[in-house]
C-alpha positions, 0 to 999 in steps of 0.5 A: 204248426199253431201252439194249441195252448199256453203251457199252464203247468210251466207258468205255474211254476214260474208265477209260483217263483216268482217273489212274495210281494204284493203282486202275488196276490193278483198273480195268483188269481190271474194263474187260476182265472187263467187255468179256468177259462183259458185265453180267448180264441177267435170263438169269442164275439170280442176276440173274433179277429185277434188269433193269439197263436203268436203270441201264446207261441212266444210265451211259451218258448219263455216258459220252457226256455226258463222264463229267463228275465232279462237285466233291467236296463238303465233307461240312460242306456237309451236315453244318450243314444237318440237323440230326442226329448225325454221324460222317463217314467219310471215304476210310477215315478217321474225319473231323476235323467230327464234331458 
């Protein structure tokens, strides 16, 4: 069964629980836009070949599970296990652990 819509009430609850930081106003604006217009669907010309049902299903499952946020992984966890040349950009800054 395809999920019909994003759970806006659950999304509102999660957004309200985020820190009151520099992105809070942008998050609230985006939430209000989604509340007013919903997500795009395949009836809209620019989205006619894009079915967001799977993404909505994943989002709703995450929201229903309490919207747990994974711990931020240290980039060395990945860069130490894969033999490659790495450039790590972390929060817009070039990382110190370039190898």
